[in-house]
C-alpha positions in Angstrom: 84.1 -11.0 41.5 84.4 -7.2 41.0 86.7 -5.6 43.6 86.0 -3.4 45.6 87.9 -0.1 46.1 88.1 0.6 50.3 86.3 4.2 51.3 88.8 6.8 51.9 89.5 7.2 55.6 88.5 10.6 56.8 91.2 13.0 57.6 92.2 12.8 61.1 90.5 15.1 63.8 92.3 18.9 64.7 92.5 18.6 68.5 91.7 21.8 70.3 94.3 23.7 72.0 92.4 22.2 75.4 93.3 19.0 74.1 96.9 20.0 73.5 97.7 22.3 76.1 100.7 19.8 78.9 98.9 17.9 81.0 100.7 17.0 83.9 99.1 14.0 84.6 100.0 11.9 88.0 101.1 9.0 85.7 104.2 10.6 84.7 105.5 9.3 88.2 105.1 5.7 87.4 108.0 6.0 85.0 110.0 8.6 87.2 110.4 6.5 89.9 111.7 3.4 88.3 109.2 1.1 89.9 109.0 0.0 93.9 106.3 0.4 96.0 105.2 3.9 95.3 105.0 2.8 91.5 103.0 -0.1 92.3 100.8 1.6 95.9 100.2 5.1 93.2 97.8 3.4 90.7 95.6 2.1 93.4 95.6 5.0 95.7 94.6 6.7 92.5 91.9 4.5 91.2 90.5 5.0 95.1 90.8 8.5 94.4 89.0 8.7 91.9 85.9 6.6 92.4 85.7 8.5 95.9 85.8 11.8 94.3 83.0 10.9 91.8 80.2 9.2 93.9 81.4 10.6 97.5 82.0 13.8 95.9 78.0 14.7 96.1 77.7 14.3 99.7 80.6 16.1 100.1 79.4 19.1 98.0 76.2 19.4 99.9 77.9 19.1 103.7 80.1 22.0 101.9 77.1 24.2 100.8 75.5 24.0 103.9 78.0 24.4 105.9 78.7 27.5 104.3 75.3 28.8 105.2 75.7 27.8 108.6 78.7 29.8 109.5 76.8 33.0 108.8 74.0 32.3 111.3 75.4 34.4 114.4 75.2 37.1 112.6 71.6 36.1 111.4 70.7 35.7 114.4 71.4 38.2 115.9 69.6 40.5 114.3 66.5 38.7 113.4 66.0 37.8 117.2 67.9 41.4 118.3 64.1 42.0 120.2 64.6 38.7 122.2 68.2 38.9 122.7 68.6 42.2 123.7 67.6 45.3 126.1 68.3 48.2 127.7 69.9 48.3 131.4 67.4 50.4 133.5 67.2 50.4 137.6 68.0 47.2 139.2 67.1 43.9 137.7 64.1 42.2 139.5 64.9 38.6 140.9 65.4 35.6 139.0 62.6 34.1 140.7 60.4 36.8 139.2 61.4 36.3 136.1 60.6 32.5 136.2 57.2 33.5 137.3 56.7 35.6 134.1 58.2 33.1 132.0 55.6 30.5 133.2 52.7 32.6 132.7 54.1 32.8 128.8 54.1 28.8 129.0 52.1 27.3 131.0 52.0 23.8 131.8 55.9 23.4 130.6 58.4 21.5 133.0 61.5 24.4 134.1 64.7 23.2 132.6 67.0 25.6 133.1 67.8 29.0 133.8 70.5 31.5 131.8 71.6 34.3 133.0 73.4 36.5 130.6 77.2 37.9 130.8 75.9 41.1 129.7 74.0 44.0 131.6 71.9 44.1 127.9 71.5 40.4 127.9 67.7 39.1 128.4 67.5 36.1 130.7 66.5 32.6 129.3 64.1 30.5 130.9 64.3 27.2 129.2 61.0 25.2 129.1 60.4 21.5 128.4 57.0 20.8 126.5 55.1 18.2 125.0 55.1 17.7 121.7 58.8 19.2 121.1 61.5 17.0 119.0 64.1 15.3 120.8 66.3 18.0 122.6 64.2 21.3 121.7 63.0 23.3 124.6 60.3 26.4 124.5 62.2 29.4 125.5 61.1 32.9 127.3 63.3 35.8 126.9 63.1 38.0 129.6 63.8 41.4 130.4 65.8 41.1 133.9 65.0 44.9 134.7 61.0 44.7 134.6 60.3 40.9 134.3 58.5 41.0 131.0 58.6 38.4 128.5 59.9 40.1 125.5 59.0 36.6 123.5 59.1 32.6 123.0 61.1 31.0 120.9 61.8 26.7 120.6 65.6 26.5 120.6 68.2 23.6 120.3 70.6 24.2 123.4 71.8 27.4 122.9 70.5 27.6 118.9 67.7 29.9 117.9 65.6 28.9 115.3 67.4 30.1 112.2 70.5 28.4 113.4 68.6 25.1 114.5 67.1 25.0 110.9 70.6 25.3 109.3 72.2 23.0 111.7 69.6 20.7 110.8 70.2 20.7 106.9 73.7 20.3 107.6 73.7 17.3 109.8 70.5 15.7 108.5 69.0 17.5 105.5 66.2 17.7 107.7 65.3 13.8 107.1 65.8 12.8 110.6 68.2 9.8 111.6 68.1 8.5 108.3 69.6 12.1 107.0 72.1 11.7 109.2 73.8 9.1 107.2 74.9 11.6 104.5 76.9 13.4 106.8 78.6 10.6 108.5 79.3 9.7 104.6 81.0 12.8 104.3 82.6 13.2 106.8 84.1 9.2 106.9 85.5 9.9 103.4 87.0 13.3 103.5 89.9 12.8 105.3 90.1 9.6 102.7 90.4 12.1 99.7 92.4 14.5 101.3 95.1 12.0 102.3 95.2 9.9 99.1 95.4 13.7 97.1 98.0 14.5 99.1 100.2 11.1 98.3 98.9 12.0 94.6 100.2 15.5 94.7 103.5 15.2 96.7 104.3 11.8 94.6 104.3 13.4 91.5 107.5 14.9 90.3 107.9 18.4 88.8 111.5 19.5 88.0 113.6 22.3 88.8 110.1 24.3 90.0 108.9 21.7 92.4 108.0 23.7 95.7 106.4 26.6 93.0 105.0 23.9 91.5 103.2 22.4 94.8 101.8 25.5 96.3 101.4 28.0 93.3 98.4 27.1 90.8 99.6 27.4 86.9 98.8 29.8 85.0 98.4 29.5 81.3 96.3 28.0 78.6 92.9 26.6 80.2 92.8 22.6 80.3 92.9 19.5 82.5 96.5 20.6 83.4 95.9 23.8 84.5 92.9 22.6 86.5 94.6 19.8 88.2 97.2 22.5 89.3 94.4 24.5 90.6 93.1 21.5 92.4 96.4 19.8 93.8 98.0 23.3 95.0 94.5 24.5 96.8 94.0 21.4 98.6 97.2 21.4 99.6 97.3 24.7 101.5 93.7 23.8 102.8 94.1 20.0 104.0 94.8 20.9 107.4 91.2 22.6 107.4 89.5 19.3 105.8 91.2 16.9 108.2 89.5 18.7 111.4 86.7 19.0 109.6 86.3 15.7 109.2 87.9 14.5 112.7 85.4 17.2 114.5 82.3 15.8 112.4 82.9 11.8 113.5 82.9 12.7 116.9 79.2 13.3 117.0 78.0 11.6 113.9 75.5 8.6 114.6 77.5 5.4 114.0 81.4 6.4 114.0 80.3 9.0 116.9 79.5 6.1 119.4 82.6 3.9 118.2 84.5 7.2 118.8 83.1 7.7 122.0 83.7 4.3 123.0 87.5 4.6 122.3 87.6 7.8 124.0 85.7 6.1 127.3 87.9 3.1 127.0 91.5 5.6 127.4 90.1 7.8 130.0 89.1 10.7 127.8 85.1 10.8 128.5 83.5 14.1 129.4 82.9 14.4 133.0 79.8 16.0 134.6 79.3 17.4 137.6 77.0 15.5 140.3 73.6 16.6 141.1 73.1 13.9 143.5 73.5 15.1 147.3 75.6 13.3 149.2 78.0 11.9 146.3 80.3 14.7 145.5 83.6 13.8 144.6 85.6 17.3 143.4 83.7 20.1 145.9 85.3 21.8 148.5 82.1 22.3 150.7 81.0 19.1 152.3 79.7 16.1 150.8 76.2 14.9 152.3 75.2 18.1 153.9 71.3 17.3 152.7 69.0 18.4 155.4 66.0 15.9 154.1 64.4 19.1 154.0 61.4 19.5 151.8 61.3 21.3 148.5 59.6 24.4 150.1 61.8 24.6 152.7 64.8 24.5 149.7 63.4 27.0 148.0 63.2 29.2 151.3 66.6 28.6 151.8 68.1 28.9 148.4 66.4 30.8 145.1 67.6 31.3 142.0 69.7 34.3 143.0 71.5 32.9 146.1 72.8 29.9 143.7 73.9 32.6 141.4 76.0 34.3 144.4 77.5 30.9 145.2 78.2 30.1 141.7 80.3 33.4 140.9 82.1 33.6 144.4 83.4 29.7 144.0 84.6 31.6 140.6 82.2 31.0 137.8 82.5 33.5 135.6 80.8 34.8 132.5 77.4 33.1 131.1 75.8 31.3 134.0 72.9 28.2 133.3 71.0 27.8 136.1 69.2 24.0 136.2 67.0 23.9 139.4 66.9 20.2 141.4 64.9 17.7 139.9 63.6 16.5 143.0 64.2 16.6 147.0 67.6 14.5 146.4 69.2 16.8 143.7 71.1 19.4 144.1 71.4 23.3 141.7 74.0 22.8 138.9 75.3 25.9 137.3 77.9 26.0 135.0 79.5 28.2 132.7 78.8 28.7 129.1 81.3 30.3 127.1 82.7 28.5 124.4 84.8 30.6 122.8 88.7 31.0 123.7 89.7 30.2 126.2 86.7 27.9 126.9 84.3 28.5 130.4 83.0 25.0 131.4 83.5 25.3 134.9 80.3 24.0 137.0 79.2 22.9 140.6 76.5 21.2 142.4 74.5 23.6 145.0 72.4 22.0 148.0 69.6 23.5 147.9 68.7 23.5 151.9 71.9 24.7 153.0 73.9 26.3 150.3 76.8 24.5 150.3 78.8 23.5 147.1 78.5 19.5 146.8 80.5 18.8 144.0 82.7 21.0 141.7 84.0 20.3 138.5 86.6 22.4 136.4 87.3 22.8 132.9 90.8 22.6 133.6 90.3 19.4 135.4 89.3 17.3 132.2 91.4 15.0 130.4 92.6 16.2 127.3 91.1 14.1 124.7 87.7 15.8 126.9 89.2 18.7 126.3 90.3 18.5 122.4 87.1 17.1 121.8 85.2 20.2 123.3 87.6 22.3 121.3 87.0 21.0 118.5 83.3 20.6 118.4 83.3 24.7 119.2 85.7 25.3 116.2 83.6 23.4 114.0 80.7 25.4 115.1 82.7 28.2 114.4 82.0 29.5 118.5 86.1 29.1 119.6 87.4 31.8 118.0 84.4 34.1 116.8 84.2 35.8 114.1 87.8 34.5 113.0 86.1 30.9 113.0 83.5 31.9 110.8 85.6 32.8 108.6 88.0 30.3 108.6 85.3 28.0 108.0 83.5 29.7 105.0 86.9 29.9 103.5 87.1 26.2 103.9 84.0 25.7 102.9 84.8 27.2 99.6 87.4 26.0 99.0 86.2 22.7 99.2 83.5 23.6 97.1 86.1 24.8 94.5 88.1 20.9 95.1 85.1 19.4 93.8 83.9 21.1 91.2 87.8 21.1 89.6 87.6 17.3 90.3 84.2 16.8 88.4 85.7 19.0 85.8 88.9 16.7 85.0 86.5 13.9 84.9 84.8 15.5 82.0 88.0 16.7 80.2 89.6 12.8 79.9 86.6 12.3 78.0 86.8 11.0 74.3 85.8 13.6 71.9 85.1 11.5 68.5 82.1 10.9 67.2 80.5 7.9 69.3 83.1 8.3 72.0 82.0 8.2 75.4 80.3 10.9 77.3 81.9 10.7 80.3 85.6 10.5 81.5 87.4 7.5 81.8 88.4 6.0 85.0 92.2 5.1 85.7 92.8 1.8 84.6 91.9 -1.5 86.1 94.0 -4.1 88.3 95.7 -1.6 89.8 95.5 -3.8 93.2 98.1 -6.8 91.3 101.1 -4.2 91.1 100.7 -3.4 94.9 103.9 -5.7 96.6 101.9 -7.9 98.9 104.0 -7.1 101.9 102.3 -3.4 101.4 98.8 -5.1 100.2 98.4 -7.4 103.5 98.2 -4.6 105.8 96.1 -2.1 103.9 93.7 -5.0 104.2 94.1 -4.9 107.3 93.9 -1.4 108.1 90.8 -1.1 106.0 88.6 -4.1 107.5 89.6 -1.9 111.0 88.6 0.9 109.6 85.8 -0.5 108.2 84.8 -1.8 111.6 84.8 1.5 113.4 83.3 3.8 110.3 80.8 2.0 108.9 79.9 4.6 106.5 83.8 4.4 104.9 83.3 0.4 105.0 79.7 0.2 102.9 80.6 2.9 100.2 83.9 1.2 100.2 82.7 -2.3 99.7 80.5 -1.1 97.3 83.1 0.5 95.0 84.9 -2.9 95.2 81.6 -5.1 94.0 80.8 -2.4 91.4 84.2 -2.3 89.8 83.7 -6.1 89.6 80.8 -5.8 87.7 81.6 -3.3 85.5 84.6 -5.3 84.3 82.4 -8.3 83.9 80.3 -6.2 81.4 83.2 -5.0 79.8 84.5 -8.6 79.0 81.1 -9.5 77.9 80.5 -6.6 75.5 84.2 -7.5 74.1 83.6 -11.1 73.5 80.2 -9.9 72.3 82.3 -7.5 69.7 84.9 -10.2 68.8 82.3 -12.8 67.8 80.6 -9.9 65.5 83.7 -8.7 63.9 85.1 -12.9 63.2 81.6 -13.3 61.5 81.8 -11.1 58.3 85.4 -12.8 58.0 84.4 -15.9 58.1 81.8 -15.5 55.2 84.3 -13.8 53.1 86.8 -16.6 53.3 
């Protein structure tokens, strides 16, 4: 039998400059810390950070892009709807009742919801009606020139948001997919804080030698490659981490599932947002006499306290800025007048006024809100770019751009980890499996408990986490099967050669 000469091995492939560039990988910390809790916990944290970044990243990217677009909507609205929003002051303003009558002619058949008197002399009066066929939370609003009681236009509005802002708000919150679409933004908010805290632990836990502080805060310069990408990913994430955590927390407060759980926790801690009582005879905060209702009919009430009188009483009680007046719903209800200034400092005081006597039946000051209610109000307004005006919008835009950059750098690092030899995998390899086995039991046990509690209160954190675990187990099983098949295939020619 003729012995065949083995084929010559191909010369070793020259590695590119990008591959040979110094890589500051997280794995160095495992060798540097000499063991202990961190060396066991770190691989598990790295694997979770990797899977969450790859699979939750698209949700975060959509939220960042739509949020970035939303930050510019106040300026867009001020230009697009300038005709509806602004007037040139002339003469004396017409009575609010006359302005409401003009709005009724423009929107016939609607149920009056509120009348908003602008804070400035050049602002139009907004008269909102509940009209059949509108989505929940929307009204049809007439914008009335207060000086001649002429309607300058009507628009569908969502609270204070005009159509442009409402559209971008719906895109950011639900992708215009209704209640089902809210799940996307809740997944993003539920996992953003996990990615941020995990990334901070990994970044701060990696040793860096003499220039430790500089490497922590300043991205690396030099040759392109995974090391430089990692440096930008870590340093920028450190700078913007507080903003990411704030967006995650405030986003969760009005999410569908987690938001309801957070609301129940807040209520149990006495931090529910209070509201002024419009029920006559049930005032709890007012300085005026409660139970002053005389049983007058709506017509008699209108003859004694009209909208302008309600505004005058509110001003005398110290309410300032933009005022929203909600008329009585029936003969047992009061006028409710509330401030609606949502920039710093917040003006959210409100009062209830008996329409028959003009007495204040209830009064609620923002200063008397529970601390948790105040924090919720400030957090939501900051998340929407309202609390500090233009500066707030600029900060939100920078945070959104930073998040987009973090995600793109993360995906680039994954791509650079891919094998480049012929026939290699197309995508980057994940961190090694089995990391949980290296975590000490005294650490793993409380981690499991904490994860279970979080999964209960944040279900769209818990469900993806379970999916990660099941998917990881399925991949491991598939790889074991593939390895066994390969070993069996390689074994057959050897046995035949014997």
